[in-house]
C-alpha positions in Angstrom: 24.0 -1.3 18.9 23.7 2.1 20.7 20.8 4.2 19.6 18.9 1.3 17.9 15.1 1.5 18.4 12.1 0.6 16.4 12.8 1.2 12.7 10.5 3.4 10.6 8.1 1.8 8.1 9.7 0.7 4.9 8.5 0.0 1.4 7.4 -3.6 0.9 9.8 -5.6 -1.3 9.0 -9.1 -2.6 9.4 -11.6 0.2 10.5 -9.0 2.7 8.9 -8.9 6.2 8.1 -5.6 8.0 10.7 -4.3 10.5 10.5 -5.4 14.0 9.8 -9.0 13.0 12.6 -11.1 14.4 13.6 -14.4 12.8 12.6 -17.6 14.6 15.3 -19.3 16.8 15.8 -22.0 14.2 15.9 -19.7 11.2 18.7 -20.3 8.7 21.7 -18.1 9.2 23.4 -15.9 6.6 26.8 -14.2 7.3 27.5 -11.0 5.4 31.2 -10.0 5.3 31.6 -6.2 5.1 29.4 -3.5 6.6 29.4 -1.0 3.7 26.2 0.0 1.9 26.3 -3.1 -0.2 26.6 -5.5 2.7 24.1 -3.6 4.9 21.5 -3.7 2.1 22.1 -7.4 1.5 21.5 -7.9 5.3 18.4 -5.8 5.1 16.9 -8.1 2.4 18.0 -11.3 4.2 16.6 -10.1 7.6 13.4 -9.0 5.9 12.9 -12.4 4.5 12.8 -13.9 8.0 16.3 -15.4 8.0 18.9 -14.8 10.7 21.8 -12.5 9.5 25.1 -11.4 11.0 27.1 -8.6 9.4 30.9 -8.7 10.2 32.6 -5.3 9.7 36.4 -5.0 10.0 36.3 -1.3 11.0 34.9 0.1 14.2 32.0 1.9 12.3 29.8 0.7 9.5 29.6 2.3 6.1 32.8 1.4 4.2 33.7 4.3 1.9 30.4 6.0 2.9 31.2 5.8 6.6 31.2 9.0 8.7 33.0 9.7 11.9 32.2 12.3 14.6 35.5 14.1 15.4 35.6 17.1 17.7 32.0 17.9 17.2 31.7 17.5 13.5 30.7 14.6 11.2 33.5 13.9 8.8 32.9 11.9 5.6 35.5 10.0 3.5 34.6 12.3 0.7 31.0 13.5 0.1 28.9 10.6 -1.1 25.4 11.4 -2.3 22.6 8.9 -3.1 21.2 9.0 -6.7 17.5 8.1 -7.4 18.3 6.2 -10.6 17.3 2.8 -9.1 13.7 3.6 -8.1 13.3 0.4 -6.0 16.4 1.0 -3.9 15.8 4.7 -3.6 12.2 4.4 -2.4 13.2 1.7 0.1 16.1 3.7 1.5 14.1 6.9 1.7 11.3 5.1 3.6 13.8 3.6 6.0 15.5 7.0 6.6 12.5 9.4 6.6 13.6 12.9 7.4 17.2 11.7 7.9 17.6 11.8 4.1 17.4 15.2 2.5 17.3 16.4 -1.2 19.9 18.7 -2.6 20.2 20.0 -6.1 23.4 19.0 -7.8 26.0 21.6 -8.5 29.3 20.2 -9.5 32.2 22.1 -11.2 35.5 21.2 -12.8 38.5 23.5 -12.8 39.1 23.9 -16.5 40.9 26.4 -18.7 40.9 29.7 -16.9 37.9 29.2 -14.8 35.3 26.8 -13.5 32.9 24.9 -15.8 29.8 22.8 -14.9 30.6 19.1 -14.5 30.2 17.1 -16.7 31.6 19.5 -19.4 29.1 20.9 -21.9 30.1 21.6 -25.4 30.3 25.3 -25.0 32.5 24.9 -21.9 34.8 22.7 -23.8 35.2 25.4 -26.5 35.9 28.1 -24.0 38.5 25.9 -22.1 40.8 24.9 -25.0 42.9 27.4 -27.0 41.7 27.7 -30.6 44.6 26.0 -32.2 44.5 23.1 -29.7 40.8 22.8 -30.2 41.2 22.6 -33.9 43.8 19.9 -33.5 41.6 18.0 -31.0 38.6 18.0 -33.3 40.7 17.0 -36.3 42.2 14.2 -34.2 38.8 13.1 -33.0 37.4 12.9 -36.6 40.5 11.3 -37.9 40.5 8.7 -35.1 36.9 7.8 -35.8 37.9 7.2 -39.5 40.8 5.0 -38.4 38.5 3.0 -36.1 36.1 2.4 -39.0 38.7 1.4 -41.5 41.1 -0.5 -39.2 39.2 -1.5 -36.1 41.4 -3.1 -33.4 41.1 -4.2 -29.8 42.9 -1.7 -27.5 45.9 -3.2 -25.7 45.8 -0.8 -22.8 44.0 2.3 -21.4 46.1 4.7 -23.5 45.0 3.0 -26.7 41.4 2.8 -25.5 41.3 6.5 -24.7 43.0 7.4 -28.0 40.4 5.3 -29.9 37.6 7.2 -28.1 38.9 10.7 -28.4 41.9 10.9 -30.7 45.6 11.5 -29.7 45.5 15.3 -29.4 42.6 15.3 -26.9 44.1 12.4 -25.1 47.3 14.3 -24.5 45.6 17.5 -23.6 42.9 16.2 -21.3 43.5 12.6 -20.1 47.1 11.6 -20.1 48.6 13.6 -17.2 45.4 13.5 -15.1 45.1 9.8 -15.3 48.8 9.3 -14.5 48.5 11.6 -11.4 45.2 10.0 -10.2 46.4 6.4 -10.5 50.1 6.9 -9.9 51.0 5.2 -13.3 51.0 5.8 -17.0 47.7 4.9 -18.8 49.9 2.4 -20.7 50.0 0.3 -17.5 46.3 0.3 -17.0 44.0 -2.2 -18.7 41.6 -1.0 -21.4 38.9 -2.4 -19.2 39.5 0.6 -16.9 38.1 2.9 -19.7 35.0 0.8 -20.2 34.3 0.4 -16.5 35.5 3.6 -14.8 36.3 6.5 -17.2 33.2 8.5 -18.0 32.6 9.8 -21.5 32.8 13.6 -22.0 29.4 14.8 -22.8 30.9 17.5 -24.8 32.7 15.0 -27.1 29.5 12.9 -27.3 27.8 15.9 -29.0 30.5 15.9 -31.7 30.2 12.1 -32.1 26.5 12.3 -32.5 27.0 14.7 -35.3 29.3 12.1 -36.9 27.0 9.2 -36.3 25.0 9.6 -39.6 28.3 9.1 -41.4 28.8 5.7 -39.6 31.2 6.9 -36.9 30.1 5.1 -33.7 31.8 3.8 -30.6 31.5 0.2 -29.7 28.8 -0.6 -27.2 30.2 -0.2 -23.7 33.3 1.7 -24.8 33.1 3.9 -21.8 30.9 4.7 -18.8 27.9 7.1 -19.5 28.5 10.6 -18.4 27.1 11.9 -15.1 24.0 14.1 -15.3 24.8 17.8 -15.0 21.4 18.5 -13.3 19.7 16.1 -10.9 18.5 15.9 -7.3 20.9 14.2 -5.0 20.2 12.9 -1.5 22.3 13.4 1.5 22.1 12.4 5.2 21.5 15.0 7.9 24.7 13.9 9.5 26.6 13.3 6.3 27.3 10.3 4.2 27.5 8.0 7.2 23.8 8.6 8.0 22.5 6.1 5.4 24.7 3.1 6.4 23.9 3.9 10.1 20.1 3.9 9.3 20.4 0.6 7.4 22.3 -1.0 10.2 19.7 0.1 12.7 17.0 -1.3 10.4 18.8 -4.6 10.2 19.0 -4.8 14.0 15.3 -3.9 14.3 14.5 -6.9 12.0 16.5 -9.2 14.3 19.8 -9.1 12.6 23.2 -8.5 14.2 26.0 -6.1 13.4 29.5 -6.8 14.7 32.1 -4.1 14.2 35.9 -4.4 14.8 35.5 -8.0 13.5 38.0 -8.9 10.8 37.3 -12.2 9.2 40.0 -14.8 9.7 38.5 -17.9 7.9 35.7 -19.1 5.7 35.2 -22.8 6.3 34.0 -25.1 3.6 32.9 -28.8 4.0 31.6 -31.1 1.3 31.2 -28.3 -1.4 29.5 -25.7 0.8 30.5 -22.9 3.1 29.6 -24.0 6.7 31.1 -21.3 9.0 32.9 -18.0 9.1 35.5 -17.1 11.8 36.3 -13.6 12.9 38.6 -12.1 15.5 36.8 -9.8 18.0 38.5 -6.7 19.4 41.0 -7.5 22.1 41.3 -11.2 21.2 45.0 -11.0 20.5 46.9 -12.0 17.3 46.4 -15.8 17.3 43.2 -17.8 16.5 42.6 -18.9 20.1 40.1 -16.1 20.7 38.4 -16.3 17.3 34.6 -16.6 17.2 33.1 -19.2 14.8 29.7 -18.6 13.3 28.0 -21.5 11.7 26.1 -20.4 8.6 23.9 -21.6 5.7 25.3 -19.0 3.3 27.8 -16.2 3.0 27.7 -12.9 1.1 31.1 -11.2 0.8 31.4 -7.5 0.2 34.9 -7.1 1.5 37.9 -7.0 -0.9 37.7 -10.3 -2.8 41.4 -10.6 -3.0 41.6 -10.5 0.9 38.8 -13.0 1.5 39.5 -15.7 -0.9 42.9 -16.6 0.6 41.0 -17.0 4.0 39.0 -20.0 2.7 39.7 -23.1 4.8 40.8 -25.5 3.3 42.9 -23.0 1.4 42.5 -22.4 -2.3 44.9 -23.8 -4.8 48.2 -21.9 -5.1 47.2 -20.4 -8.5 44.2 -18.8 -6.9 46.2 -17.5 -4.0 48.7 -16.1 -6.5 45.9 -14.4 -8.4 44.7 -12.8 -5.1 48.1 -11.4 -4.5 48.3 -9.9 -8.0 45.2 -7.7 -7.4 45.6 -4.4 -5.6 43.8 -1.2 -4.5 44.7 2.5 -4.8 44.5 4.1 -1.3 42.9 7.5 -0.7 43.0 10.0 2.1 40.5 12.7 2.9 42.0 15.8 4.5 39.2 17.5 6.5 40.0 21.1 7.1 37.9 23.1 9.5 38.1 26.7 8.1 37.3 30.0 9.8 34.9 31.1 7.0 31.2 30.5 6.5 31.7 29.1 3.0 34.5 28.5 0.5 33.0 26.7 -2.6 30.2 27.7 -4.9 29.3 24.0 -5.5 28.8 20.7 -3.7 32.1 19.6 -5.0 34.8 20.7 -7.5 37.1 18.5 -9.6 40.7 19.5 -10.3 43.1 18.1 -12.9 46.5 19.5 -11.8 46.5 19.8 -8.1 47.5 17.4 -5.3 43.8 16.9 -4.6 41.5 15.6 -7.3 38.3 16.8 -5.7 37.2 19.3 -3.1 33.9 19.0 -1.4 32.1 21.2 1.1 29.5 19.1 3.1 27.9 22.3 4.5 26.6 23.0 1.0 24.8 19.6 1.1 23.1 20.6 4.3 25.5 19.3 7.0 25.6 21.4 10.1 29.1 22.6 11.1 30.3 23.5 14.6 31.0 26.5 15.0 28.2 27.6 12.6 30.3 30.4 11.2 33.0 27.9 10.1 32.9 25.4 7.3 34.5 22.0 6.7 36.4 21.3 3.5 37.2 17.8 2.3 40.2 17.4 0.0 40.3 13.9 -1.5 43.8 12.8 -2.4 45.0 9.6 -4.1 48.3 8.4 -2.6 50.3 5.3 -1.5 50.2 3.9 2.0 53.8 4.8 2.6 54.0 8.3 1.3 53.8 11.7 3.1 50.2 12.4 2.1 49.0 9.1 3.8 51.0 9.9 7.0 50.1 13.6 7.0 53.8 14.7 7.0 54.1 18.5 7.5 55.7 19.0 4.1 52.9 17.1 2.4 50.2 19.0 4.3 51.9 22.3 3.4 51.8 21.3 -0.3 48.1 20.7 -0.1 47.5 24.0 1.7 49.6 25.9 -1.0 47.3 24.4 -3.6 44.3 25.6 -1.7 45.8 29.1 -1.5 46.7 29.1 -5.2 43.1 28.2 -6.1 41.8 31.0 -3.8 39.9 28.5 -1.7 41.2 29.7 1.6 44.3 31.1 3.4 46.6 29.0 5.6 45.8 31.3 8.6 42.1 30.5 8.2 42.6 26.8 8.8 41.7 26.0 12.4 42.4 22.2 12.4 43.0 19.3 10.2 41.8 15.7 10.5 42.9 12.9 8.1 40.7 9.9 7.3 42.2 6.9 5.5 40.8 4.5 3.0 43.4 1.8 2.3 41.3 0.1 -0.4 39.5 3.0 -1.9 39.6 2.0 -5.6 40.4 -1.3 -7.3 43.3 -0.9 -9.7 42.8 -2.3 -13.1 46.4 -3.1 -13.8 47.3 -4.3 -17.3 46.5 -8.0 -17.3 44.4 -8.0 -14.1 41.4 -9.7 -15.8 42.5 -13.4 -15.5 43.5 -12.9 -11.9 40.0 -11.5 -11.1 38.4 -14.3 -13.1 40.3 -16.9 -11.1 39.0 -15.5 -7.8 35.4 -15.2 -9.2 35.5 -18.8 -10.5 36.8 -20.0 -7.1 33.9 -18.3 -5.3 31.4 -19.7 -7.8 32.5 -23.2 -6.8 30.5 -22.8 -3.6 26.7 -22.7 -4.3 26.0 -20.8 -1.1 28.7 -18.1 -1.5 28.6 -14.8 -3.3 31.1 -11.9 -3.6 29.6 -8.6 -4.8 29.9 -4.8 -4.5 32.8 -2.4 -5.1 35.2 -4.5 -3.1 33.7 -7.9 -3.4 33.2 -7.5 -7.1 36.4 -5.5 -7.7 34.6 -2.8 -9.6 33.3 0.7 -9.4 29.5 0.7 -8.7 28.2 3.8 -7.0 26.0 3.4 -3.9 22.7 2.6 -5.5 24.3 0.1 -7.9 26.3 -1.5 -5.0 23.1 -1.9 -3.0 21.3 -3.5 -6.0 24.2 -6.0 -6.2 23.8 -6.7 -2.5 20.0 -7.1 -2.9 20.5 -9.6 -5.8 23.0 -11.6 -3.8 20.7 -11.7 -0.8 17.8 -12.8 -2.9 19.9 -15.6 -4.3 21.1 -16.6 -0.8 17.5 -16.7 0.5 16.4 -18.9 -2.4 19.4 -21.2 -2.0 18.9 -21.5 1.8 15.2 -22.2 1.4 15.8 -24.8 -1.2 18.4 -26.5 1.0 16.0 -26.4 3.9 13.3 -28.0 1.8 15.7 -30.8 1.0 16.2 -31.6 4.7 18.5 -30.6 7.6 22.2 -31.1 7.1 23.4 -30.1 10.5 21.9 -30.5 13.9 23.7 -27.5 15.3 21.9 -24.2 15.6 23.5 -22.2 12.8 23.2 -18.8 14.5 25.0 -19.8 17.7 28.5 -18.3 17.9 31.2 -20.7 19.1 34.4 -19.4 20.5 37.4 -21.4 19.4 39.5 -22.6 22.3 43.2 -23.4 22.1 
């Protein structure tokens, strides 16, 4: 990998060797599918334990949704992703690996609400100022009334609409959630599973205040009814070259520990024999469209962090038809990031701003997080837009771009004549979609992976969920620890294959 040298010292983790200690030639081999932060951190733990590890990344850069690309002199993120310090073990380790490449920044997030901007997440006073008095009275009455209904006639929500109404009452649902959710996901909340609310939709801290006041009267939400609200004030951490700095540093660390990172390497097959995964095949760049040029990696374990619905159908022998059908039933919501280079030193008074009724759902200005922009008197504005892979926003059609620019002008962010250039970055599998009834399909895929004692599927894509970066890395670390333990136990039981597991074998026609 270009630019890879000796890695900086890292925090000692249980069973993890220091960087620069390469595995022995006969070390067991673990293949990690997917080079996002989850997969890279899993590889970091595997390599640190003295095992051989290979990371296979479909794209030409590592990082997944946190990847960064240098385009015409500037680093462009797929949205501005910051690292939280909530998981102390993960944070301390990443900070030690990155050193001065990771910098602190105080959080300042806003939401366009009412006639102005409020701090995100909404505080109770901001909520009062953002809702007209009569609407506010109805919303509070609806909230109290709904809590009474929940207590007298509790019922399981059939969809996301019912789950949101049960949490906040019908008036507040109509005022705050209904249209935004439909715009964000491209469908009515009635078509989304209630699990979406429990796993993705954050609670409004403002409403939590009202609910705490009602708690002595016995009005309480069910445990896990929604995701905890984000903190309004905290120290975030950001790479000196943007979000992509962290996955790049992790990749360099894996290589320094003797691991391998292979980009532009889509997986074509996961081979199983006698109840275990024994090899992974991938197609290197320039190998053509058939399997004649595929590379076969023998392995002792596999950790998948790529979309589970894409990888399970690649098992060989293939899964049962019902499992293949379940994979086809799951889908992702694509996203694009419009990166505008603007002839102005600064355009936002925040790291990022949320919008409820514009084409973009979030604007971020990486310069405010410490990213250097070229030229220095310009800034870079990232507009995150949910879309479909066949619409004008995805393609960057002139009419679609013009609509986004009009929204920027309407918000007073910038003028059209201040935009120097535009680059569009695509994420075809940005967010798993929790369609109504998706749960049995996901369970079928998870049960299939669980059949193989040396295979795991974790992370945002591999687990089909919404963990943020530190939580995804924790999932990767846990899978890696399980893989190391499994491989070590298998080795203690005696060799099963005389072939060297780390030797790549090119398949011939």
